[in-house]
TORBALO-671280 format. One line per field, with one value per residue: chain; x, y, z of N, C-alpha, C in turn; residue in three letters; residue number from 1. Coordinates in Angstrom, 1 decimal. Last residue first. Layout:
BEGIN
c c(A / ...)
n_xx c(X / ...)
n_yy c(Y / ...)
n_zz c(Z / ...)
ca_xx c(X / ...)
ca_yy c(Y / ...)
ca_zz c(Z / ...)
c_xx c(X / ...)
c_yy c(Y / ...)
c_zz c(Z / ...)
r c(ALA / ...)
k c(NUM / ...)
//
This chain:
BEGIN
c c(A / A / A / A / A / A / A / A / A / A / A / A / A / A / A / A / A / A / A / A / A / A / A / A / A / A / A / A / A / A / A / A / A / A / A / A / A / A / A / A / A / A / A / A / A / A / A / A / A / A / A / A / A / A / A / A / A / A / A / A / A / A / A / A / A / A / A / A / A / A / A / A / A / A / A / A / A / A / A / A / A / A / A / A / A / A / A / A / A / A / A / A / A / A / A / A / A / A / A / A / A / A / A / A / A / A / A / A)
n_xx c(7.7 / 9.1 / 10.6 / 9.2 / 7.3 / 6.9 / 4.8 / 4.3 / 2.6 / 4.5 / 6.3 / 4.6 / 3.9 / 6.5 / 7.2 / 5.2 / 5.8 / 8.4 / 7.7 / 6.0 / 5.4 / 4.9 / 6.0 / 4.7 / 2.3 / 2.5 / 2.1 / -0.7 / -1.7 / -0.7 / -1.7 / -4.4 / -4.9 / -5.1 / -6.3 / -4.7 / -3.2 / -0.4 / 0.2 / -1.3 / -0.2 / 2.5 / 2.2 / 1.1 / 3.2 / 5.2 / 4.1 / 4.0 / 6.7 / 7.8 / 6.4 / 7.4 / 10.1 / 9.9 / 8.7 / 10.8 / 12.8 / 11.6 / 11.3 / 13.9 / 16.4 / 19.2 / 21.6 / 21.8 / 20.5 / 17.9 / 17.7 / 18.1 / 15.7 / 13.7 / 14.3 / 13.7 / 11.0 / 10.0 / 10.7 / 9.1 / 6.6 / 7.0 / 7.2 / 4.5 / 3.2 / 4.4 / 3.3 / 0.6 / 0.4 / 1.0 / -1.0 / -3.2 / -4.6 / -5.9 / -5.0 / -3.2 / -1.2 / -0.4 / 0.6 / 2.8 / 4.3 / 4.9 / 6.6 / 8.6 / 9.7 / 10.5 / 12.5 / 14.4 / 14.9 / 15.8 / 18.1 / 19.8)
n_yy c(100.8 / 103.9 / 105.1 / 106.2 / 108.0 / 109.7 / 111.2 / 111.2 / 108.9 / 106.9 / 107.1 / 106.3 / 103.7 / 102.6 / 103.1 / 101.5 / 98.9 / 98.7 / 98.9 / 96.7 / 93.7 / 91.9 / 90.8 / 91.7 / 90.1 / 87.4 / 87.5 / 88.0 / 85.7 / 83.5 / 83.5 / 83.5 / 81.4 / 79.1 / 79.2 / 77.0 / 75.0 / 74.9 / 73.1 / 74.1 / 76.7 / 76.1 / 74.9 / 77.0 / 78.8 / 77.3 / 77.3 / 80.0 / 80.8 / 79.2 / 80.3 / 82.9 / 82.4 / 81.2 / 83.4 / 85.3 / 84.0 / 83.7 / 86.5 / 87.4 / 84.8 / 84.3 / 84.9 / 84.6 / 86.9 / 86.0 / 84.1 / 85.8 / 87.4 / 85.4 / 84.4 / 86.7 / 87.1 / 84.8 / 85.5 / 87.7 / 86.4 / 84.8 / 86.7 / 87.6 / 85.2 / 85.0 / 87.3 / 86.7 / 84.2 / 84.8 / 87.7 / 88.3 / 90.0 / 92.1 / 93.0 / 94.8 / 93.1 / 92.1 / 94.4 / 94.8 / 92.5 / 92.9 / 95.1 / 94.1 / 92.2 / 93.8 / 95.3 / 93.4 / 92.9 / 95.4 / 95.7 / 93.9)
n_zz c(-46.1 / -47.3 / -49.3 / -51.5 / -50.4 / -48.0 / -46.7 / -44.1 / -43.9 / -44.7 / -42.6 / -40.5 / -41.2 / -40.9 / -38.3 / -36.9 / -37.8 / -36.7 / -33.9 / -33.3 / -33.8 / -30.8 / -28.6 / -26.4 / -26.6 / -25.8 / -23.1 / -22.8 / -24.1 / -22.4 / -19.8 / -20.2 / -22.0 / -20.5 / -17.1 / -14.8 / -13.4 / -13.4 / -15.5 / -17.7 / -18.0 / -18.5 / -21.1 / -22.6 / -22.4 / -23.8 / -26.3 / -26.9 / -26.7 / -28.8 / -31.0 / -31.0 / -31.5 / -34.1 / -35.5 / -35.3 / -36.7 / -39.2 / -39.9 / -40.0 / -40.3 / -38.1 / -36.8 / -34.1 / -33.3 / -33.7 / -31.7 / -29.4 / -29.7 / -29.4 / -26.8 / -25.4 / -25.9 / -24.5 / -21.9 / -21.4 / -21.4 / -19.1 / -17.1 / -17.2 / -16.3 / -13.8 / -12.5 / -12.5 / -11.2 / -8.6 / -8.3 / -11.1 / -13.8 / -15.3 / -17.6 / -16.6 / -15.7 / -18.2 / -19.3 / -17.6 / -18.2 / -20.8 / -20.4 / -18.8 / -20.5 / -22.6 / -21.3 / -20.9 / -23.6 / -24.5 / -23.0 / -24.2)
ca_xx c(7.4 / 8.2 / 11.2 / 10.2 / 6.8 / 8.1 / 4.8 / 5.2 / 2.1 / 3.3 / 6.8 / 5.3 / 2.9 / 5.8 / 8.0 / 5.3 / 4.5 / 8.2 / 8.6 / 5.6 / 6.5 / 4.2 / 6.5 / 6.1 / 2.3 / 2.7 / 3.4 / 0.3 / -2.0 / -0.4 / -0.2 / -3.8 / -4.9 / -3.8 / -6.5 / -5.2 / -4.6 / -1.1 / 0.8 / -1.5 / -1.6 / 2.2 / 2.8 / 0.4 / 1.9 / 5.4 / 4.4 / 2.8 / 5.7 / 8.2 / 6.2 / 5.9 / 9.7 / 10.5 / 8.1 / 9.4 / 13.0 / 12.0 / 10.1 / 13.0 / 15.6 / 17.9 / 21.4 / 22.2 / 22.0 / 18.4 / 17.6 / 19.0 / 17.1 / 13.8 / 14.4 / 15.1 / 12.0 / 9.8 / 11.3 / 10.5 / 6.9 / 6.8 / 8.4 / 5.6 / 2.9 / 4.6 / 4.8 / 1.1 / 0.0 / 2.0 / -0.2 / -2.6 / -3.9 / -6.3 / -6.0 / -4.4 / -1.9 / -0.9 / -0.6 / 1.8 / 3.8 / 4.1 / 5.4 / 7.8 / 9.2 / 9.5 / 11.3 / 13.7 / 14.4 / 14.6 / 17.0 / 19.4)
ca_yy c(99.4 / 103.1 / 104.7 / 105.2 / 106.8 / 109.2 / 111.0 / 112.2 / 110.2 / 107.1 / 107.3 / 107.6 / 104.7 / 102.5 / 103.7 / 103.0 / 99.5 / 98.6 / 99.9 / 98.1 / 94.6 / 92.7 / 90.3 / 92.2 / 91.5 / 87.7 / 87.2 / 88.9 / 87.0 / 83.6 / 83.5 / 84.3 / 82.8 / 79.4 / 79.3 / 78.3 / 74.9 / 75.7 / 73.0 / 72.8 / 76.5 / 76.8 / 74.1 / 75.7 / 79.1 / 77.6 / 76.0 / 79.2 / 81.4 / 79.1 / 78.9 / 82.6 / 83.1 / 80.5 / 82.1 / 85.6 / 84.4 / 82.5 / 85.6 / 88.0 / 85.9 / 83.8 / 85.4 / 83.5 / 86.8 / 87.1 / 83.7 / 84.7 / 88.0 / 86.2 / 83.5 / 86.1 / 88.1 / 85.0 / 84.3 / 87.8 / 87.4 / 84.1 / 85.9 / 88.5 / 85.8 / 84.0 / 87.1 / 88.0 / 84.3 / 84.1 / 86.7 / 88.6 / 88.8 / 91.8 / 91.9 / 95.3 / 93.9 / 91.2 / 93.8 / 95.8 / 92.7 / 91.8 / 95.2 / 95.2 / 91.8 / 92.8 / 96.0 / 94.0 / 91.8 / 94.8 / 96.6 / 93.6)
ca_zz c(-46.5 / -46.4 / -48.1 / -51.8 / -51.1 / -48.5 / -48.2 / -44.6 / -43.6 / -45.5 / -44.0 / -40.5 / -41.1 / -42.2 / -39.3 / -36.7 / -38.1 / -38.1 / -34.6 / -33.3 / -34.3 / -31.9 / -30.0 / -26.7 / -26.8 / -27.2 / -23.5 / -22.2 / -24.6 / -23.9 / -20.1 / -19.2 / -22.5 / -21.2 / -18.6 / -15.2 / -13.6 / -12.4 / -14.2 / -17.2 / -17.8 / -17.3 / -20.0 / -22.4 / -21.9 / -22.3 / -25.6 / -26.9 / -25.9 / -27.5 / -30.7 / -30.8 / -30.3 / -33.0 / -35.4 / -34.7 / -35.3 / -38.5 / -39.9 / -39.0 / -40.8 / -38.7 / -38.2 / -34.9 / -33.2 / -34.6 / -33.1 / -29.7 / -29.7 / -30.6 / -28.0 / -25.3 / -26.4 / -26.0 / -22.6 / -21.4 / -22.4 / -20.4 / -17.4 / -17.5 / -17.7 / -14.8 / -12.7 / -13.0 / -12.7 / -9.4 / -7.7 / -9.8 / -13.3 / -13.9 / -17.7 / -17.3 / -14.8 / -17.2 / -19.9 / -17.7 / -16.8 / -20.5 / -21.2 / -18.3 / -19.2 / -22.9 / -21.8 / -19.7 / -22.8 / -25.1 / -22.7 / -22.8)
c_xx c(6.0 / 7.9 / 10.4 / 10.9 / 7.9 / 7.8 / 6.2 / 5.5 / 3.0 / 2.7 / 5.6 / 5.7 / 3.5 / 4.7 / 7.3 / 6.1 / 4.6 / 6.9 / 8.5 / 6.4 / 6.1 / 5.2 / 5.9 / 6.6 / 3.7 / 2.7 / 3.6 / 1.7 / -0.9 / -0.6 / 0.1 / -2.3 / -4.3 / -3.8 / -5.3 / -5.5 / -5.3 / -2.6 / 0.0 / -1.0 / -1.9 / 0.7 / 2.4 / 0.9 / 1.1 / 4.1 / 4.5 / 3.0 / 4.4 / 7.2 / 6.7 / 5.7 / 8.2 / 10.1 / 8.6 / 8.6 / 11.7 / 12.2 / 10.4 / 11.8 / 14.5 / 17.2 / 20.2 / 22.0 / 22.6 / 19.9 / 18.1 / 18.9 / 18.1 / 15.2 / 14.5 / 15.3 / 13.4 / 10.8 / 11.1 / 11.2 / 8.4 / 7.0 / 8.2 / 6.9 / 4.0 / 4.3 / 5.1 / 2.6 / 0.6 / 1.7 / 0.9 / -1.8 / -3.3 / -5.8 / -6.3 / -5.4 / -3.2 / -1.7 / -1.2 / 0.5 / 2.7 / 3.5 / 4.4 / 6.5 / 8.2 / 8.9 / 10.1 / 12.5 / 13.8 / 14.1 / 15.7 / 18.1)
c_yy c(99.3 / 101.7 / 103.7 / 104.6 / 105.7 / 107.9 / 110.6 / 112.1 / 111.3 / 108.5 / 107.6 / 108.0 / 106.1 / 103.6 / 103.6 / 103.6 / 101.0 / 99.2 / 99.9 / 99.1 / 96.0 / 93.7 / 91.1 / 91.8 / 92.1 / 89.2 / 87.5 / 88.7 / 88.0 / 85.0 / 83.9 / 84.5 / 83.8 / 80.8 / 79.7 / 78.3 / 76.3 / 75.8 / 73.7 / 72.6 / 75.1 / 76.6 / 74.8 / 74.9 / 77.9 / 78.0 / 76.3 / 77.9 / 80.6 / 79.6 / 78.6 / 81.2 / 82.8 / 81.1 / 81.2 / 84.3 / 84.6 / 82.8 / 84.4 / 87.1 / 86.3 / 85.0 / 84.7 / 83.7 / 85.7 / 87.1 / 84.8 / 84.3 / 87.0 / 86.8 / 84.3 / 85.2 / 87.5 / 86.0 / 84.4 / 86.7 / 87.7 / 85.1 / 85.2 / 87.7 / 86.8 / 84.5 / 86.1 / 87.8 / 85.6 / 84.2 / 86.1 / 87.4 / 89.2 / 90.4 / 91.3 / 94.2 / 94.4 / 91.9 / 92.8 / 95.2 / 93.7 / 91.9 / 94.1 / 95.3 / 92.8 / 92.3 / 95.0 / 94.7 / 92.4 / 93.7 / 96.1 / 94.5)
c_zz c(-46.7 / -47.0 / -47.3 / -50.5 / -51.3 / -49.2 / -48.7 / -46.1 / -44.2 / -45.2 / -44.9 / -41.9 / -41.2 / -42.2 / -40.7 / -37.9 / -38.0 / -38.6 / -36.1 / -34.0 / -34.4 / -32.5 / -31.1 / -28.1 / -27.1 / -27.5 / -25.0 / -22.8 / -24.1 / -24.4 / -21.5 / -19.4 / -21.5 / -21.7 / -19.3 / -16.7 / -13.9 / -12.6 / -13.1 / -15.8 / -17.2 / -17.0 / -18.6 / -21.2 / -21.6 / -21.7 / -24.1 / -26.1 / -25.8 / -26.5 / -29.2 / -30.4 / -30.0 / -31.6 / -34.2 / -34.6 / -34.6 / -37.0 / -39.0 / -38.8 / -39.8 / -39.3 / -38.9 / -36.4 / -34.0 / -34.5 / -34.0 / -31.2 / -30.0 / -30.7 / -29.3 / -26.5 / -26.4 / -26.6 / -24.1 / -22.2 / -22.5 / -21.6 / -18.8 / -17.9 / -18.1 / -16.2 / -13.8 / -13.4 / -13.3 / -10.9 / -8.6 / -9.3 / -11.9 / -13.4 / -16.3 / -17.4 / -15.4 / -16.1 / -18.9 / -18.3 / -16.8 / -19.1 / -20.9 / -19.1 / -18.7 / -21.5 / -22.1 / -20.1 / -21.5 / -24.3 / -23.3 / -22.5)
r c(GLY / GLY / ALA / ASP / ALA / TYR / ASP / LEU / ILE / TRP / CYS / ARG / ILE / THR / GLU / PHE / ILE / GLY / LYS / GLY / PRO / VAL / LEU / PRO / ILE / LEU / ALA / CYS / VAL / LEU / TYR / ALA / THR / VAL / PRO / SER / CYS / PHE / ILE / ARG / ALA / LEU / LEU / GLU / ALA / LEU / LEU / THR / VAL / THR / LEU / SER / ALA / ALA / ALA / MET / ALA / ALA / PHE / GLU / ASN / TRP / GLN / ALA / ALA / GLU / ALA / VAL / VAL / TYR / VAL / ILE / GLN / GLY / MET / MET / GLY / ASN / ALA / ALA / ALA / LEU / TRP / LEU / ASN / ARG / GLY / SER / LEU / ASN / TYR / MET / CYS / ALA / PHE / GLY / LEU / ALA / GLY / ALA / PHE / ALA / GLY / ILE / ILE / GLY / THR / MET)
k c(108 / 107 / 106 / 105 / 104 / 103 / 102 / 101 / 100 / 99 / 98 / 97 / 96 / 95 / 94 / 93 / 92 / 91 / 90 / 89 / 88 / 87 / 86 / 85 / 84 / 83 / 82 / 81 / 80 / 79 / 78 / 77 / 76 / 75 / 74 / 73 / 72 / 71 / 70 / 69 / 68 / 67 / 66 / 65 / 64 / 63 / 62 / 61 / 60 / 59 / 58 / 57 / 56 / 55 / 54 / 53 / 52 / 51 / 50 / 49 / 48 / 47 / 46 / 45 / 44 / 43 / 42 / 41 / 40 / 39 / 38 / 37 / 36 / 35 / 34 / 33 / 32 / 31 / 30 / 29 / 28 / 27 / 26 / 25 / 24 / 23 / 22 / 21 / 20 / 19 / 18 / 17 / 16 / 15 / 14 / 13 / 12 / 11 / 10 / 9 / 8 / 7 / 6 / 5 / 4 / 3 / 2 / 1)
//
């Protein structure tokens, strides 16, 4: 549950950074949250990480396109902010950490 709330907050922060306002701000954040929900549900269904990420990315992309058409906005306003929470930061961080600490057998 914290990952879903964190995805909403992260997408909201990037939407603020990209100077979205009003309903576009909240819709972009909700789109990011929806992508994380799909990712969590797919992992709970024991999909591999690639399939879960692909399903979440496809959901975010389709929802961004739908929102852009409904509200006559650019699709990138919804898409970029919503894809940010799906970036695998922890895996990248652990890989770089192991590389720096010279754990050759542990890092990916």
